[in-house]
C-alpha positions, 0 to 999 in steps of 0.5 A: 509115161509113154503109152500109159494113161493119166487122169485129166483132173488137172487138165493142163498139168496132165497134158503138159506132163504126158509123154507123146503118144500117151492116152489121157483117160478122162473120168466123169466130172466137170473140168473147167480149164482149157487144154492146149495139146501140142504133142500126139495124145489120145484124150479119151472119155471113160464112162458116159459122155454126158457125165464127162464135161469140159466146160470152159469160159474165156479160153478155147476148151481145146486148142490143138496143134499136135501132129496127130491124136484123138479126142473121144467120148467128151462133152465139150462146152465153151461157155463164154468169151471170144473163143472156140470150143475146139481150135484146130490150128495144126496137125491131124486129129480124129474127133469122135463120139463127142458133143460140142457147143460154144457160146460165141465163136465157132464150135470147132474151128479148123485152120491151117492143119493137115487134116481133121476127121470128125465123126459120130459127134454132135455139134450145136449152138 
């Protein structure tokens, strides 16, 4: 649904089905599948950031190639394997008000993109 909202409970499905420009609202819970964002989307946590957890092993928690969009209000944990917490391989994304960790590779990898803005976020481990 264009400019609508959808739930991230089945994250890869929600992202795949979302129309470009949609807002995906993420509610408290633990989500364990990585997401690939290849179209403009806003992925926004609704509630307390510490209760909205994207915890992924053996995959990038978020792989971003979309031309634009935003990630906000999430706790992102990449817990194992040779992957990134967030891999920005293209586009222009705003990342804000979030908390990021990764077990092995970089927490946030920015490669070959047009620009990324990271603000008011915690990046550790």
